[in-house]
N, C-alpha and C positions, 0 to 999 in steps of 0.2 A: 746306632743310627736315629734312635728316637729323640734323643737329646739335640741333635743337630737337626733333625726337622722341627720340633719345639723351638729352637732359638729363629730356624728360618721363618716361620709363621708368626714367630712374635715382632721379627723386624718388620712384615709385611703389615701387620695389625697396626705397627706404628705409623708406617707410611700412610695408610688408609684414615686413621684415626689421630693421629697426632699426639699421641700418647707416649709417653715415655714409661718404661718398666713392662714386667713380664706378668701375665696374669695368668696364675698357676691353676685356677678353676678351667679356664679354655685349654690349656695345655694339658690337664688331665682327661677332658673330655676328647681332646684329640687324641690322644693316647688309646683311650677306651674304644673311641670308633675304630682305629686301624687295627687293635688288638682283636676287635669283632670282625672286622671284614677279612682281616687273615686267617683267623679260625676257621671262619667261613667257607673261605677260598679253599683251604687246604684241603678241606673236605669235600670239595665240588658242590658245594651248597651255592650255586651262583643265583639262587631267589633270593639269598640273603641282601645282595643288590638293590632288589626293588622293594624288601622290607627296611633296609636302611633309606631308602630314597623317601619312603613313605613318612618313616618316622622324622627326617629332616624335614621333610613338606610341613609335616603336622607342628614341628615346634616354631618354624618360621613364620607360619599364620598369625601368631599372636603378636609380631613385633609391629610398633607403627612409629614412623621417623617422618621427618619433613623431607618433602620430595627431593631436595637435595641429598640429605641424609639417606634418605631410601635406596637412591641410587649407588650411593657409595657402598652401603650395606651389602646390597644384593650382588654388586660387583665382588666384594670381598667374599660374601657367602658361598657363591658360587666357584669362584675360584678356590677357595679353601676345601671345599667338598671334593672338587675334582683333584686337587692336588692330593687329598687325605686318599681318594678310593686308589688314584696311581701310585702311591706310595705302598699301598696293602697290597696291590696286585704285583708291584717290583718284590715285596718280601716272599711272596707266595712262588715267583719265579726264581728266586734265589734259593728257596728252601726246597723245590722240587726237582731242581738243576743244579745243585751244590756242586758236585763232583764234575759237573760238564763246564764249570766255569774254572778257567786255569788260574786265577788269583787264590780263589777258595781250595783247589784242590792240592795245589802246592802248600797251602797253609795246614791241611789236613793230613797230609802225607809226608 
């Protein structure tokens, strides 16, 4: 699943920045973010979402772009973070309800 997510995010980045290719540093950071969020949420540490948001905000404060690039980056940044958190929540849902999901139940029994 993470490979699919990485390629989807890479395609979205190419649309926003008009660059071709994969940025493996960004892919690794995204995987690490989702891993952190998934582990925290599996253990019901919902305060990790606040911590994650604070970290993301702190790293974002140092970026400086021209006005046009600033809006593009903010849109990409917001959508990327929302998608990353959503994917982590989906992972936790699947993990906690694995046997309740018919497809996964059939695969495991």
